[in-house]
C-alpha positions in Angstrom: -93.7 -18.8 -24.3 -96.0 -17.3 -22.9 -97.0 -20.4 -21.1 -93.3 -20.7 -19.8 -93.5 -17.2 -17.7 -96.4 -17.7 -17.1 -95.5 -21.3 -15.2 -92.4 -19.6 -14.0 -94.4 -16.8 -12.3 -96.5 -19.0 -10.6 -93.7 -21.1 -8.9 -91.6 -18.3 -7.8 -95.4 -16.9 -6.2 -96.1 -20.4 -4.2 -92.6 -20.4 -3.6 -92.9 -16.6 -2.1 -95.8 -17.6 -0.1 -94.7 -20.1 1.6 -91.7 -18.4 2.7 -94.0 -15.3 3.6 -96.4 -18.2 6.4 -92.8 -19.2 7.4 -91.7 -15.4 8.8 -95.2 -15.1 9.9 -95.2 -18.5 11.8 -91.4 -16.8 13.3 -93.2 -13.3 14.2 -95.8 -15.5 16.1 -93.8 -17.5 18.5 -91.5 -14.4 18.7 -94.3 -12.5 19.7 -95.3 -14.7 22.0 -91.7 -15.1 23.8 -91.4 -11.3 24.2 -94.6 -11.2 25.6 -93.8 -14.3 28.5 -90.9 -12.3 28.7 -92.0 -9.3 29.9 -94.5 -11.3 32.2 -91.3 -12.5 33.7 -89.7 -9.2 33.7 -92.7 -7.4 35.7 -92.5 -10.5 38.1 -88.9 -9.6 38.8 -89.3 -5.7 39.2 -92.0 -6.8 41.8 -89.6 -8.9 44.0 -86.4 -7.1 44.0 -89.1 -4.3 44.7 -90.3 -6.2 48.0 -86.9 -7.0 49.1 -85.4 -3.7 49.0 -88.6 -2.9 50.7 -87.9 -5.4 53.6 -84.2 -4.3 53.3 -84.9 -1.0 54.1 -87.1 -1.7 57.3 -84.5 -3.7 58.6 -81.8 -0.4 58.0 -84.0 1.3 59.7 -84.6 -0.9 62.8 -81.0 -2.7 62.4 -79.0 -0.8 65.8 -76.1 1.4 64.9 -72.4 -0.4 65.3 -71.7 0.9 68.5 -74.3 -0.3 70.6 
């Protein structure tokens, strides 16, 4: 009787350990994805800022339409 209960507990622990490893792999992959997306977002922010600066310079140097 105790051996059966012990076997069942060992089996449950095995499944839980496997599930824990799988979840850990998912979390690691999500972390990598988040880091990659954050780098991309920073690059996009720089590009948008550069474009806004260029556009602002062009507007400052542009003659009004009535000239």
